[in-house]
N, C-alpha and C positions, 0 to 999 in steps of 0.2 A: 473540532473542539473536543469531542469525546476522547480522542486519543491524547490530546494535550493534557486534559484534566486527569487522566488515568496514568500518565507517564511517571515512572519512578525517577528519583533524583539522578541527574546526569544525562538522561535521555532527552533528545530534542525532536520535536515535531514541527516541521517547517513546510510552508506552502511554497510551491513553485521554485524550488532550488534545483539547479542543474545536477545531473548525475552522469558521470563518465561511464560509457558502456563500450564494448568492442566496436570499433569502426565509427565512433561518434559520441554524441551526447544526447540525452533526453531530459525533458523537464516534466516530472510527474506532478500531479495536482497536489499530493502530499507525500513528504519523505520523512521517514523516521530514522534519525541518526543515532548510532550507538554511543554510549558514554566514551569520552576520549576522542571523538571525531574532531577533526580540525575545524576551527572557527574562522569566520571572516573570509571565507572563500566563496566564489560564485559557483564553483563546480565541486560537488562531493565525489569522492572516490567510491566505487561500488563496494569495496571491502568495508566501508564505514556505514553502509546502509543496511538496516534490519528489515525494513518494509517500505514498499512503494504503494501508493493508492492512486488509482485513476478513477475519476468521476466521468462516466460515459455520457455523451450527448450524441444526438443524431449525426453531427458532423465528425465525431471522433470515434464512432463505434468500431469500424474496421481496424483502425490503428490501435485502439485500446484493447481489443480482443485478440489480435493476432501479432501485429508487428512488435509492439512494446513488450508484451510478456516474453516473447522469444528472446529479445535483446536483454531484458532484465535477467532472465534465466542464464543466458550465456555469460553475463557479467557475474553470476554467482550470488545475486541478491536472494536471501532466504525466503522472503514472503512477498506476495503480490495480492492486493485486493482490488476488485473492480466494483464500483458502486453504480447501480442502475436505478432509474426511477421506475418503481412498480406502480400498480394501480392504486395501492393503499399506502404508499410511502417507499422509502429507500430500501433496496435489497443489496446486501453485500455478498459478493462471491469471493471466498477466501481460498487462496492457493498457496501451497508450500513447495519448495524446491525439492525435487527428487533426483538423487544420484548426480546432482550438480548440473543437470542438462535440460530439464523441463519442469513445468509446474503441474502438480496434481491438485484437483479440487479437494479441499479439506471440508468444505461445507458451505452452506449459505445461511445468512442471517436476514430474516424478514422483519417488517415493521412491528409485528405483534408477538414476536417470539424472542425474548432476550436469550443470549447464549454466552456461556463462559468460553473464552478463547485463551490460547497460550502464546500466540504470536502477536506482537513482538515481545510481550510480557503477559502474565496472567491478568485478565480483566474481564469484566462483564460488558458485553455490547448490547445496547438496547436502542435500535434505530427508531422505535416508537416514540422515544423522547426527543428525537431530532426534529428540526423544523421541516415542514412539508411544503 
């Protein structure tokens, strides 16, 4: 919801839409589509995706940390966030695509430290305001 509320006009924040990646398809928990992205399709093209977000659970941990980021990077998706449940609230691990081949950690955002980010657009992230 924080992404949706901060989204500039034309950007779309969608839950559980499919994304085409090399060798198959994935369904991120949240997908941010760029302005002009096709509408009304069940599967988004990676070139239209600015950010994918995975919310980690015990059953998805390995897939969300290793498999999915590698496939998103191979598809050229510029930003990947992983949200984990911390002891005091959600923690966001922010990654940016480097040289079009892998993600580097840009930083983390904890529940008590609001941060200004630039991906997918400039905004203030404050997980302390999110439901716990």
